[in-house]
N, C-alpha and C positions, 0 to 999 in steps of 0.2 A: 488630589490627583496623583496617580502613580508616577513616580519618577522614571523617565526613559533611561534604559541602561543597555548599551550595546557597544560592540567594537567594530571598527572599520577594517575590512580585509583588503589586502593588496594582491599582487600576483603570487606571493608566497603561499605555498600549499600548507595551510595551517588554520586551526580553529582554536578559540579560547575554550577552556573547559565548559561543558554544558551547565555546570553548577553556577556559572556566572551570568546566566540568562536573567533578564529583568522579570518583573512581576507577571507580565503577560506571556513570557516565554521567549521574547525576542532576544537573540544572542549576538548577532553580527549582521553587518550590511556590506554588500559588495562581493568581490571575488568573481567567480565564473561558475559555469555548469559543466566543466570538464568531467569526464568519467572518474578521473583520479580524485577530484574534489568531492564529487557526489558520494563515492564509496567511502572516503574518509569521513564525510559528514554522517552517513548512516552508521558506520562503525563507532562513531563518537556520540550517538544518540541525538543527532541534529538532522533537520530536514529543511529544504527550501520551500517557501510559500509566499507568493507575491503576485501582483497583477501587473498588467501592461503599463500602468501609469505610475508604478513604484520601482525603486531600485531593487536589486536582488537581496531578499531578506532571508535570514537563517534562524530557525526556531528550535527550542528545546523546552517544551512546557512542563510544568509541575502542577498537578499530577499528570501522568501519561496514561492514555486510554489504550488498553491492550486486551486481546482476546487469547485466552489459553485454549489450545485445541481440545483438551480434555473437559473443558467447561462449556463447550459449544452447545447451545440449545436449538434444536430443530423444531420449529412450530408445527403443530398438527396440520394446518392448512398447507404449508409448504411441503410437508411429507407426502400429502396426497398428490400435489402437483408433480413431484418427482416420480411417484409411482405410476402416474399416467403416461410417463415417457414422452412428454410433449417436446422436450428439448434434447438435443445431442450436445454433450459437453466435449470440448476440445481445449487444447492448450497450445499457446505460442504459434497459432496458425494465422493470426491476424492482429499482431501486436499494434502496429501503427493505427489500424482502423479502430481498435478498442480505445486507445488513448485519445484519438481524434474525436470519437463519439463521447467519451467522458468529458471532453472540453465543450462539445457542442450541445449535448442534450441537457435541457434545463431541468432543475429540481425545484420542488415547491419551497424548500427552505433555503435556497441559495440564489443570490443575485450575481450574474456574471460568472466568470471562471478564473481560477488561478493557474490553469494549465495553458500557459502562453505558447506561442509558436516555438520560442526558444526552449521551453521545457519539453515540448514534444520531440524536438530533434535530439535533445540531450538524452532522454530516456530511450529513444529508439537506438541511439548509439550504445547505451548500456545493454539493451536487448540483444543487439548484434554481438556484443562481447559475452553474452551468456549470463548476465546478472539480473536483468529485468524480464518479467514474465507476464503473460496474460492468460487468464482462464475464461473461456468463452461459451456462451450458449447459442446454438444454432437451431433453426427450424427450417427444414426443407432447403438447406444450404444457404440460408439467409442469416446473417449475424444479427441477433436480437437482444443480446445482453452480454456483459462481461465485467471483469475486474482486472486491474493490473497493479504491479508493485515490484519491489526489489527483494531479492533473496541473497543473504550472505550467511554462510554457515548454516545454523539451524534457527535462523531468525528470518521472518518474512515481514517486510514493511509495506503494508497495503496502502496504496495511494488514492485510488478512486474507482468507482464503478458506474455503469449506466444500464438502462433498460429501454428497449423499444416495445416490449410486451410485458404484461404483468408477471412478476415473479422471476423474470429471466436473470436479473442481476443477483437475486437471492440464491437461485440455484447455482450460479457460477461461484458465488462466495461459499456456499455449502461444499461444493466440490473442492475448492481450494483448501478449506479448513480440513476436510476429511483426508485429503492427500497429505497435507502438512502433518496431520496427526499420525498417519501411517509411517511417515518418514522420521518421526521423532522431533519435529520442530518444537522449540521451547515456547514460542509465542508468535502471534501476529500483531504487529504494532499498528493500531488504528489512529495513533497520534493524539487526536482530540475527540471529545465525546460527541456522538451522534445518536439520535434515537434509533436509527436503523440498526447499527451494530450493537447497541445496548440490548436490543430485543434478542440477539443471538448469544448473549452472555458476556459481552465485553464489559470491562470495568476499569475504574481508575486505580492506578498504583502510584506510589510516590516515585519521583524521578530518581532518587538514589537507588531504590529497589529495582527500577527499570534498568538503570545503568549496570547494576550487578548482574542481572539476568542477561543483558546484552553482552557483557564481557565474556560470560560463560558460553553463550550461543555462537558467537562469531568465530571462535577458535575451533569449532567442530567441523569435520568434513561436511560439505554442503551438497547441493544439487545444481551446480553451475552447468550451463548449457541448455539446449532446447529441451522442453518438457513434453514435446508433442507425443512421442512414443509412450511416455509414462501414463498418458491419459487414454491411449487407444485401447478399446475393448475392456475398459474399466467401468464398473458400475458403482454408483453411490450407495452407501449403506443406509437404508431406510427401514 
């Protein structure tokens, strides 16, 4: 059995080094979801992940699952969907609804959700401050898919996505990756492996390598603030 290894957090704004995480990636327990702590966590290679019946848990897995924009693979079927023009892509026009639907819409490989009410309010506060963003797919003014995450410098930390129609979340992810590529983002952090993101070219890298990439990315000028206008009258490259 793997030995549990983590630190307890207090009100002090601090995290232990990510390298001290246990075998499963658990680093710390406790603290809060204030914007200051969340931003410190992401800048340190750490993220929160817990459910309603658990205390606040902070993770830094090794390896880390990342998607390099230049390595993005666009499947042929999805390329056809984009060319059909079935969806309109927008950004930051319905952040709360995107994160709420990410928590609500079930997935075949997932039981329950880690996006608690507390998490929703915390990330909506980050969104209002210009750090968290959503990329959405709309059809006839109805929100049918989207993805949200946190942007610091030239790093994007993808949190979750949902779909109400086939391919809607994948088109939103494609738009996010292509825009990040145009902006020179170094990587999109997918945190841990999923089949969905692996199909698009995401891969494991050692945590030490991830932390080096992260340190270089977060000191760069980023794209804080609403992304709405950046996505207006912009077309995906297919």
